[in-house]
C-alpha positions as CSV (number, residue, x, y, z in Angstrom):
1,M,2.8,318.8,-14.1
2,F,2.1,321.0,-11.1
3,Y,-0.7,322.5,-12.7
4,E,-2.3,319.1,-13.6
5,W,-1.4,317.7,-10.3
6,I,-1.1,320.3,-7.5
7,Y,-3.8,323.0,-8.5
8,P,-7.0,320.4,-8.1
9,L,-5.8,320.1,-4.6
10,H,-6.8,323.7,-3.9
11,E,-10.2,322.7,-3.2
12,L,-9.5,320.5,-0.2
13,P,-9.5,322.0,3.2
14,G,-6.5,324.0,4.3
15,L,-5.1,323.7,0.9
16,S,-6.7,327.1,-0.7
17,L,-3.2,328.2,-1.1
18,L,-2.4,325.9,-4.1
19,N,-4.9,328.2,-6.2
20,V,-2.0,330.2,-6.8
21,F,-1.0,327.6,-9.5
22,R,-3.7,328.7,-12.0
23,Y,-2.2,331.8,-12.4
24,I,-0.3,332.3,-15.6
25,T,2.3,334.9,-14.1
26,F,3.0,332.8,-11.2
27,R,3.6,329.6,-13.3
28,A,5.7,331.8,-15.4
29,A,8.1,333.3,-13.1
30,Y,8.8,330.0,-11.5
31,A,9.4,328.4,-15.0
32,A,12.1,331.4,-15.6
33,V,13.7,330.6,-12.4
34,T,13.6,327.1,-13.1
35,A,14.9,327.0,-16.4
36,L,17.9,329.6,-15.0
37,A,18.3,327.0,-12.0
38,I,18.6,324.2,-14.4
39,S,21.0,326.0,-16.6
40,L,23.3,327.4,-13.7
41,W,23.3,323.4,-12.3
42,L,23.7,321.5,-15.2
43,G,26.3,323.9,-16.8
44,P,29.4,323.0,-15.3
45,A,28.8,319.1,-15.8
46,M,27.9,319.7,-19.3
47,I,31.0,321.6,-20.1
48,E,33.3,319.1,-18.7
49,W,31.9,316.4,-20.4
50,L,32.2,318.4,-23.4
51,R,35.8,318.9,-23.0
52,R,36.2,315.5,-22.1
53,V,34.9,314.1,-25.3
54,R,36.6,316.8,-27.2
55,L,33.5,318.2,-28.5
56,G,35.4,321.7,-29.3
57,Q,34.4,324.6,-31.7
58,K,36.0,324.7,-35.2
59,V,37.1,328.2,-36.2
60,R,36.8,329.5,-39.7
61,E,40.3,330.5,-40.9
62,L,38.9,333.3,-42.8
63,G,37.3,334.8,-40.1
64,P,38.5,337.5,-37.6
65,Q,42.1,336.6,-36.4
66,S,40.8,337.5,-32.5
67,H,38.5,334.4,-32.9
68,L,41.0,331.9,-33.3
69,V,42.2,331.6,-29.7
70,K,38.3,330.2,-29.6
71,A,39.3,327.0,-31.0
72,G,38.6,323.9,-29.1
73,T,35.9,325.6,-26.9
74,P,33.1,323.3,-26.3
75,T,30.3,323.3,-28.3
76,M,26.7,322.0,-28.6
77,G,26.1,323.4,-25.4
78,G,22.5,324.3,-27.0
79,L,21.6,320.8,-25.5
80,L,21.5,322.7,-22.2
81,I,19.3,325.1,-23.5
82,V,16.8,322.8,-24.8
83,A,16.7,321.0,-21.7
84,A,16.4,324.2,-19.9
85,I,13.2,324.9,-21.7
86,V,11.4,321.7,-21.9
87,V,11.9,320.8,-18.3
88,P,9.9,324.0,-16.6
89,C,7.3,324.0,-19.7
90,L,6.5,320.2,-18.5
91,L,6.6,321.3,-14.6
92,W,4.7,324.5,-14.9
93,G,2.9,324.3,-18.2
94,N,-1.1,323.4,-18.8
95,F,-1.1,320.3,-20.8
96,S,-4.2,320.9,-22.1
97,S,-2.8,323.9,-24.1
98,R,-2.2,322.9,-27.5
99,P,-0.1,326.0,-28.5
100,L,2.4,325.2,-25.8
101,W,2.9,321.7,-27.1
102,L,3.3,323.1,-30.5
103,A,6.3,325.6,-29.3
104,L,8.0,322.6,-27.2
105,A,7.5,320.4,-30.8
106,T,9.2,323.0,-32.8
107,T,11.8,323.6,-30.7
108,V,13.1,320.1,-29.7
109,W,12.6,319.5,-33.7
110,L,15.0,322.3,-34.6
111,G,17.4,321.4,-31.9
112,G,17.5,318.1,-32.9
113,L,18.2,319.6,-36.5
114,G,20.9,321.6,-35.3
115,F,22.3,318.7,-32.9
116,L,22.6,316.6,-36.0
117,D,24.3,319.5,-37.7
118,D,27.0,319.9,-35.2
119,W,27.2,315.9,-34.5
120,L,28.1,315.8,-38.4
121,R,30.7,319.1,-38.2
122,V,32.4,318.2,-34.9
123,V,32.4,314.5,-34.4
124,K,32.2,313.2,-38.0
125,K,34.8,315.9,-39.2
126,L,32.5,316.9,-42.1
127,P,33.2,320.9,-42.7
128,N,29.9,321.6,-43.8
129,G,28.1,319.4,-41.0
130,L,24.4,319.0,-42.1
131,L,24.1,320.3,-46.1
132,G,21.8,323.2,-46.2
133,R,19.4,321.5,-48.1
134,Y,18.7,319.2,-45.9
135,K,18.6,321.5,-43.3
136,L,16.3,323.4,-45.0
137,I,14.0,320.1,-45.9
138,G,13.9,319.8,-41.8
139,Q,12.8,323.3,-41.5
140,F,10.3,323.0,-43.9
141,V,8.7,319.8,-42.5
142,I,8.1,321.6,-38.9
143,G,6.8,324.6,-40.4
144,L,4.4,322.7,-42.6
145,A,3.6,320.7,-39.4
146,V,2.7,323.7,-37.6
147,G,0.9,325.4,-40.2
148,C,-1.4,322.3,-41.0
149,V,-2.3,321.8,-37.3
150,L,-3.0,325.7,-37.1
151,L,-5.5,325.1,-39.9
152,A,-7.1,321.9,-38.7
153,W,-7.4,323.0,-35.0
154,P,-7.7,326.8,-35.1
155,V,-6.4,328.7,-32.2
156,P,-9.4,330.4,-30.7
157,G,-9.8,334.1,-31.3
158,L,-9.0,334.8,-35.0
159,Q,-9.4,332.9,-38.0
160,P,-6.2,330.9,-38.6
161,T,-5.1,332.3,-41.9
162,V,-5.6,335.9,-40.3
163,T,-2.4,337.9,-39.2
164,H,-1.9,341.4,-37.3
165,V,-0.6,344.5,-39.0
166,P,2.1,346.7,-36.9
167,F,0.8,350.2,-36.1
168,L,-2.3,349.8,-37.9
169,K,-5.5,349.4,-35.5
170,F,-7.6,346.6,-36.3
171,Q,-5.9,346.0,-39.9
172,V,-5.1,342.2,-40.2
173,I,-3.9,340.5,-43.4
174,D,-5.7,337.1,-44.7
175,F,-3.1,335.1,-46.4
176,G,-5.8,332.5,-47.5
177,W,-4.1,329.2,-49.2
178,L,-0.5,331.0,-48.4
179,F,-1.1,330.8,-44.9
180,V,1.0,327.5,-44.8
181,P,3.7,328.6,-46.9
182,F,3.8,331.8,-44.7
183,V,4.3,329.9,-41.7
184,I,7.2,327.7,-43.0
185,L,8.8,331.1,-43.8
186,V,8.6,332.6,-40.4
187,I,9.8,329.8,-38.7
188,T,12.7,329.1,-41.3
189,G,13.7,332.5,-41.3
190,A,13.7,333.1,-37.6
191,S,15.8,329.9,-37.1
192,N,18.4,330.7,-39.6
193,A,18.7,334.4,-38.4
194,V,19.4,333.6,-35.0
195,N,21.6,331.1,-36.3
196,L,23.7,333.4,-38.3
197,T,23.8,335.9,-35.1
198,D,25.4,333.4,-32.7
199,G,29.1,334.4,-34.1
200,L,30.2,336.2,-30.9
201,D,30.2,335.4,-27.2
202,G,27.1,336.0,-25.9
203,L,25.6,337.5,-28.7
204,A,22.6,335.3,-29.5
205,S,21.7,334.2,-26.2
206,G,21.4,337.5,-24.9
207,L,19.2,339.0,-27.6
208,V,17.1,335.9,-27.3
209,A,16.3,336.9,-23.8
210,I,15.3,340.4,-24.6
211,A,13.2,339.0,-27.2
212,A,11.6,336.7,-24.9
213,I,10.6,339.4,-22.4
214,A,8.6,341.2,-25.0
215,F,7.0,338.1,-26.4
216,A,6.1,337.0,-23.0
217,A,4.4,340.3,-22.5
218,M,2.7,340.0,-26.0
219,C,1.1,336.6,-25.1
220,Y,0.3,337.6,-21.9
221,L,-1.6,340.8,-23.0
222,S,-3.1,338.8,-25.6
223,G,-4.3,336.0,-23.7
224,H,-5.8,338.3,-20.8
225,V,-9.4,339.5,-21.2
226,R,-9.2,342.7,-19.5
227,F,-5.6,343.8,-20.8
228,S,-6.9,342.8,-23.9
229,E,-9.8,344.8,-23.8
230,Y,-8.1,348.1,-22.5
231,L,-5.5,348.0,-25.3
232,N,-8.1,347.2,-28.2
233,L,-6.3,343.9,-29.0
234,T,-8.0,340.6,-30.2
235,Y,-8.3,338.2,-27.4
236,L,-6.6,335.1,-28.1
237,P,-7.5,332.9,-24.9
238,A,-4.9,330.1,-26.0
239,S,-1.9,332.5,-25.9
240,G,-1.7,333.3,-22.3
241,E,-0.2,329.9,-21.7
242,L,2.6,330.5,-24.2
243,T,4.0,333.2,-21.5
244,V,5.1,330.1,-19.5
245,F,7.2,329.2,-22.5
246,C,8.6,332.6,-23.3
247,A,9.8,332.7,-19.8
248,A,11.4,329.1,-20.1
249,V,13.3,330.6,-22.9
250,L,14.1,333.6,-21.0
251,G,15.7,331.8,-18.2
252,A,17.2,329.3,-20.4
253,S,19.0,331.8,-22.3
254,L,20.2,333.9,-19.1
255,G,21.5,330.9,-17.6
256,F,23.1,329.9,-21.0
257,L,24.6,333.2,-21.1
258,W,26.1,332.6,-17.9
259,Y,29.0,330.6,-19.2
260,N,28.5,332.1,-22.9
261,C,29.5,335.7,-22.0
262,H,32.9,336.7,-23.1
263,P,35.1,334.7,-22.7
264,A,33.1,332.2,-23.3
265,D,33.1,328.5,-21.8
266,V,31.1,327.1,-24.0
267,F,29.0,327.6,-27.5
268,M,25.5,326.6,-28.4
269,G,26.2,325.6,-31.8
270,D,23.3,324.9,-34.4
271,T,21.8,322.9,-31.6
272,G,20.6,326.0,-29.4
273,S,20.5,328.7,-32.1
274,L,18.3,326.7,-34.5
275,A,16.0,325.6,-31.4
276,L,15.8,329.6,-30.1
277,G,15.1,331.2,-33.3
278,G,12.5,328.4,-34.3
279,A,11.2,329.2,-30.4
280,L,10.6,332.9,-31.1
281,G,9.3,332.1,-34.6
282,V,6.6,329.6,-33.7
283,V,5.5,332.0,-30.7
284,A,4.9,334.8,-33.4
285,V,2.8,332.6,-35.5
286,L,0.8,331.1,-32.6
287,I,-0.2,334.6,-31.2
288,K,-0.6,336.3,-35.1
289,R,2.4,338.8,-34.3
290,E,4.7,337.7,-37.2
291,F,5.3,340.8,-38.4
292,W,6.4,341.9,-35.0
293,L,9.2,339.1,-35.1
294,V,10.7,341.6,-37.6
295,L,10.6,344.6,-35.0
296,V,11.4,342.4,-32.0
297,G,14.2,340.4,-33.7
298,G,15.2,343.4,-35.5
299,V,18.9,342.4,-35.0
300,F,18.5,339.2,-36.1
301,V,17.2,340.4,-39.3
302,A,20.1,343.0,-40.0
303,E,22.6,340.1,-39.3
304,A,20.6,337.8,-42.0
305,L,20.1,340.8,-44.3
306,S,24.1,341.2,-44.2
307,V,24.6,338.0,-45.7
308,M,22.4,338.3,-48.1
309,I,23.5,341.6,-49.3
310,Q,27.2,340.6,-49.3
311,V,26.7,337.2,-51.2
312,A,24.5,339.0,-53.6
313,S,26.5,341.8,-54.2
314,F,29.9,339.6,-54.5
315,K,28.1,337.5,-57.1
316,L,26.6,340.7,-59.2
317,T,29.6,342.9,-59.1
318,G,32.4,341.1,-57.5
319,R,32.6,343.6,-54.6
320,R,32.1,343.3,-51.0
321,V,29.4,345.8,-49.3
322,F,30.7,344.7,-45.7
323,R,34.4,344.2,-44.5
324,M,32.9,340.5,-43.2
325,S,29.3,339.2,-42.7
326,P,27.2,338.6,-40.8
327,L,27.3,342.1,-39.7
328,H,28.9,341.6,-36.1
329,H,32.1,340.5,-37.9
330,H,32.2,344.0,-39.8
331,F,32.2,346.0,-36.9
332,E,35.0,343.8,-35.6
333,L,37.0,344.4,-38.4
334,I,36.5,348.2,-38.1
335,G,37.8,348.4,-34.6
336,W,35.0,347.6,-32.2
337,H,36.1,345.0,-29.8
338,E,33.8,342.0,-29.4
339,S,32.4,343.1,-26.1
340,R,31.7,346.3,-27.3
341,V,29.8,344.8,-30.5
342,V,27.6,342.6,-28.0
343,L,26.8,345.2,-25.8
344,R,25.6,347.7,-28.6
345,F,23.9,344.9,-30.2
346,Y,21.8,344.5,-27.1
347,I,21.0,347.9,-26.8
348,V,19.6,348.1,-30.3
349,G,17.7,344.7,-29.4
350,A,16.2,346.4,-26.3
351,L,15.0,349.6,-27.8
352,L,13.6,347.6,-30.5
353,A,11.6,345.3,-28.1
354,L,10.2,348.3,-26.3
355,L,9.3,349.6,-29.7
356,S,7.3,346.5,-30.3
357,L,5.3,346.8,-27.1
358,S,4.5,350.2,-27.7
359,T,2.9,349.3,-30.9
360,F,0.1,347.7,-28.8
361,K,-1.0,351.1,-27.3
362,L,-1.3,352.6,-31.0
363,Q,-3.8,349.9,-32.0
């Protein structure tokens, strides 16, 4: 909105200062600040409303016993996260950027899907919420839509079906007709991985904030002519605007973390976790860095793999590899305090983010 309405006024006498609105770094910084401000401002009112209408978290009896005290904590706080992402993007984004709209559409769609799951579980008292197959269908639909849009209207810079390979200079993979299934896999996998990680106070929101910083840097470097040339990166002019989106995700995650840190005042629920995971996944697709998602989101990947390994091991051998899955519960049950697990996972997430950024110099 500001870019569309205020920036053009810089040509008027005495208003040259408004030229600053054309800079992505300026708009990204204020998108992050706006998202953070929205979260901090609306947070108390939303938490109070969730308490008043009794939208409280239900805790699994088979989970760690220390989590039983969390029963009744307001959930569906992901509504705050989605709002804190969408509003700053509308205020500070470039409306002519198709990637920005794709990122927003994916986030809102998956947030709506998560909301339906939370609503059925908390309000309608259905133990499993939205059945897994219907959730997968919803994720499949948005992945299919993003893949088809990218094929119909390719992002300038690279062939639409091509993606980069980490650590290998000028190496790409062309998925051809498998591109759309690959996009579906990335977006579905990312949203579910963040969803599985959301089991401790502040864990998912803090890790998403770290990942958002890394992807914001990738978007900016790939969309900047000089930086991309210096680092031998493929110049993707449309990716620069996604820096604003990533900054909004960062601000929204940090703002939510203010209320979600231990002991949490509110949980994001599937509304927030599916939206945040989808946001990371679609950005990776749009900037052709899908494989970097495994590096940046290494903790998310480990959490998802721990569940798959646990289920496969129990079905095949009748034994469990971990004391409990996802992985964060395993560490809780071996004696780590919840806050220690979260902090150490943050450290691992930060190191993986730095590793992912270091690969740019190796290209």
